[in-house]
C-alpha positions, 0 to 999 in steps of 0.5 A: 529549564527542561522545557527550554532545553527541549525547545532548543533541541527541537529548533536544532532538529528543525534547522538540521532537517531543512538544511537537507533540502537543496537551496532553491529546490522549491522556488518554483512552487512558492506562493502557489496553491491548489492545482497550480501548486501540484503542477509546479511540484510535478515539474520539480520532482519529475524526471528523477533518476530511475533505478532498476527494480533489482537494485532496490534490494541494495538501496533498502540498506540505505533507505530503510535501515533501523538504528540496530541495522535491521530492516525497517518493515512497516508491516511488522514494526511496533514503534515504541515497543518490541516487534514480533520479529525483525529481518536481516538484510540479504539473509532474510530476503525473499525467496519463497515464504509460507507464513509471516516472519519468513522473509522480506520483499518489495512492497508497492504501496501503490500496487503495480496493477494500478499503473500496469507495472510501468518501469519507472513507478515500479522502482520508485523508492518513494512508494516501494518499501521492504515488507514481510513477504507474507503480509505483502501477499495478504495485502495484495492490491487492495486499497488502504482504508479503515477496516471494520470487519476484520478477517486477518490481523498480522502480528504487529496489528495491521488488518485485512478485511472489509472497509468501514471508510465512508465511500468504500465498503469492499476489501481493504488493508489497514496499517497500524496508526503509527505508519498511516501518515507515511503511506498517505504522503507516499500516495500524495507523492505518487499522484503528483509525480506521475500526473500527466504521465499516466496514460497507460495506468489503470483505475482501481477502487481508490484511484483513476490513473494517478488521481486519488478518488474522493473517498481515498483523499478524505481518508488519506488527509485524515491519516496525514493529519493524525500521523504527522511527519516523523524523523524516519520519514525525514531521514528516508526522504534525504536518503532517497534524494541521494539515489533518485535526485528528487524528494517527496515534497509532502514530507518537506512541506506537509501543509501543501497536502491541504492546499492541493487536495482540499482545493481540487477534490471536487475535480476528481472523477468517481469510479463505480465499485465492482459488485463482487469480491473474492480473494484467496491467501496465501497465494501460492500455498501448499497446505491451507488457504483462506477465501474471502468473498462479498457481494450483493446482500440477501442473495444466494451465491456460489463459490466454484473452484476449477482446474486448468482443464475446466473440471470443478474440484470444489463448490459451495453455496452461500449467502452474503447477508454478512461478509464471507470467510472460508478456510480450505485444507488443500490436502484433505480436498485433494487438490493437486499441484497446479493452477486453479480458478476460484469464481464467486458467482451471484445473480448475473455477476461473476468474479474470478481469481487465479490460485496456485498450489505448489 
């Protein structure tokens, strides 16, 4: 009898879910597969109502609210358990932050640098989420991947480090298992929504403009299968539809992911990875920073920090037989407030990032 009741509840739930999809919304996509399906879906979901970036703070109160009224932050939440902390809308909105649990901000799961901060994708709610500001900063613009060599673990178990995913071995961020499918379906949405509208976009370690690179496709397909569509995603899809007047088709029809990307995978261009990597976090910071670096194995390298007038304030020789991590106390090193350039030099290569001490 219990099984029968569960089945009835499940069927009722499915009926309620599909009742949220407007009648005829996907008619133009019916019966299609592969590239034809992706193009049809693009034409259905394009030209959405683009909201302002500032309005996201208010929209999050509709799209990302937990049952208890708190912010649904996938970088701190622990589904089925007790989160290490929770944010209150407006009250805990960033501002500045120094550590995890200080405040929440607007995380572009598909980083802004990948689409050169163009206006429409910058405020597209299907990939912008409220997340812990400090963790957002740690994630930076690194791809999502399986992290093998862990440098940092957040309070809910997300990790920053070096990828162990096939096809990519540099810096990456890995969310917890319960939200990997959410981010995967966000990426498949972005690749579909902005196809043929990405002339001004950049390339990244995971993307060529709006196209996902093969290694990223393989990983996201795996994540989408392992972490299937949740009630949270369905409710959020419906809420965003009320704001943007478009939907994420891969939440409504997750089977379309396989139809498109297993078919078109061989047509996606591969972009070579950069030789060197260096990252500092938190950035900006007042007291301490962690510098991560990686390069060509078995080669001597130099980490150099210079101020804005070119004076060297810190230098360290190191090797990259293994992934590197360096903790720096800014007080003891006597770095004054201002802008610094951290360079990782190896052989004929150099990688430089900007750091701010406030």
